[in-house]
Every structure is written in C-alpha cells, then in structure tokens.
N, C-alpha and C positions, 0 to 999 in steps of 0.2 A: 628564720634565722639564716643569715647569709654567711657562708664559709669564706674566710679570708685565705687567700693563697699564700703559702710560705715560699720565700725565695731563698736560694742557697746562700746568698750573701748574708742573710740573717743568721743562718746556721754557722757560717764561717766566723761572723762577728761574735756570736755567743760562745762558741767552743774554742775559737782561735785556730789559726792555720796549723800550728805545731801539733796540737792535739789530733787534728784530723789526719795530718800526714803521718803521725806516729801510729794511728790505728791502721792506716793503709799499709805501712811498713810491717806492722805486726802480722797482718794477714798475709802479705806478700812473702815474708820470711817463713811463716808456718807452712804455706803452700809449697814453697820451694823445697823445704825440708821433706814434706810429704812426697813430692815428686822424686827427689833424690833417694829417699829411703826405699822406695818401691822400684827403683831403677827404671823410671818412666820418662827420663829426660829425652826430648825429641819426639815423644809420643803425646805427652800432656804439656800444655802451656798455660800460663796465667794471662787472661785477657785483662789488661790493666784498665781499660775503659769500663768494663763490667765491674771490676773490683772497685773502682772509684765510685761507681753508682751504688754498689752495695754499701760502702762506707757512708756515703751521703744519705742513703735511705735509713741506715741505722741511726745516724746522728739526728736526722729529722724526727724519727720516732721518739728518741730520747728527749729531744727538745720539746716536742708536743706533750709528752708525759710529764715532764718537769713543770711546764707552764700550766697544764690542766690541774695538776695536783698541788701546785705551788710548793714544790720541793726542790732542794738543791742537789740531792744525790739519789740515785736509784740503786737497788741492791744488786749484788753479784749475779743472782739467779736471773733477774730480768735482763741484765746486760748480756749474759750468755744466750738466753732465749732469743733476744732481738738479733744478736749476731748470727746465730744459727738460722733463724727464720730468713734473713736476707741472703745468707749464703745459699740456702736451699732454693730460694726464689730466683736469685740472679744467676747462679751457676758460673762463677768466674773461671773455674778450671775447664779448659777446653781441649778436646782431642784435636791434635794438629798433624796426625800422621795415620795412614792406614796401618792397622795391626789386627792380629787375631786375638789380642788380649781382651777377653770378655770382662775382666775386672775393671776396666776403665769406663765402661758404659755408665756407671753410676759413681764416677770419681768424686763429684761434689758431695754426694751422700756419704761416701767412704771417708772423705776428709772431715765432714761434720761429726762422724762417729769418733774419729781420732781426737778431735777437739774435746768432745764430751768425755771420752775415756780419760784423757789427760787431766781434765778438770776434776773428774770424779776421784782419780787416784792421787792427785797431787798432795793432799794432806796426809796420805797414807803410804807414801813412797818408801819410807824407811822400814816398814813392816811388810815383808812379802806375803802374798795371799797363799793360803793353803791350796792344794790341788782342787779340792772340792769347791772352795770359794772362787777360785780362778775359773773353773768350768762354768759355774753359775753366772759369773760376771760376763764371760764370753757369750753365753746363751742370751743374756740380757742385751748385750751389744748387737748380736745377730738379729734379735727381734726388732730393735730400734732401727737397724739398717734396713730391714725389710719394710718397716713402717715408713721410713723416710723415702724409700724408693716408690712405694705403691699407694700411700695414703696421703690425704690432705693434711698438712701440718701448718698450724698457725702459731702465733707467739704464745697464746695462752696454753695451748697444748704442750709446747716445748717447756714452758715454765712449770707446768704440772709434772711433766716427766722428770725434770731436774729436782723439783721439790720432793717428789715421791722417792727418788733415789736417796736424797739427803735424809729424809725421814727414816728410811730403811736403815741407813747407816747409824743414825742416832739411836734407834731402837735396838739394833744389834749391839751397839757399844754400851748401852745402859744395862742390857741383860748380862754383860760380862762383869759389871761392877757389883 
C-alpha cells in the first residue's frame, strides 16, 4: 500500500485560511498571556515559525483522522490531546535571554499544564475548590508536569489523561447526588 503525501494546500483548502489563522492567534494570545502573567517578557518569546508548524501539524492530524474515520467533527478531548501533543513536540516557547530562572527550562511543558488546568476547571469556575480538593488538584498537575518533562507523551496518552480526569469528575459528581 502506497502512502500518499499530504500537502499543506490541501489542509488550507479543507479548513480554510481563517480557521487556521484563528488557531494560530488562539495559541499566540494564550502564550503571550502566559509570558506576561509570569513576568517573563524579554526572557521567553514565541517562535512564530515553530508555532505555525505546530498549528499545521495539528490540522494535518485532524484532517487525517476525519478522512480515515469518515467523520465531520472530532470530540473536545481529541482536540486538546492533539494540540498538547504538538505543543510538547514543537516547543514554540523559546528562551531568548540568559537568566538564572530555572522555571523556564520547561516552559512549554508549563504552558501545557496551564492549558490543561484551564480546560479542567472551566466548567467549574463558579464553584471554588475546597483546600483539600485544591491540594489534590495541584498534586495531580505537578505529576503531569513531571510526566511531560521526563516521559514520552503521545496523543493517545494525552487523550487517556484527559478522559481519566473527566471520568473522575463524573464519578465525584454522581456520588454527591
């Protein structure tokens, strides 16, 4: 079986230039917020070429998935898993200045954790976590951060991580009822 090579113009035609630019802007804006919130302006920068590659790799995977399974939409979990995978693979956040800041060594992994934490908490923002739940949540994020830094992470692993968290929330919420 011969593999046919996919060209980026096919991806552009399928999703449209606006959709691709919007995803680029989404990442760029989130990364800019991450840099500003941590007072790392001038220390970290966003490599736009690498970010563009991340976005195109993401859309290429989504395109292939949709074509292979003959589906028109993919679920939110897969979207996040594919985004995080390419973020961790491409590493668009770059150190642009000498510094003693050890926290920037794994800035892309830290950014991935903030994306995950935001996604995990978004439906529950109106209800503050108890101290006990907050501590457990931060331990979980610390473990994921370690995992992202030192372990091989693929799309399926990320999807399992996200689904496991969602399942835990579902179980916790059904026990309340």
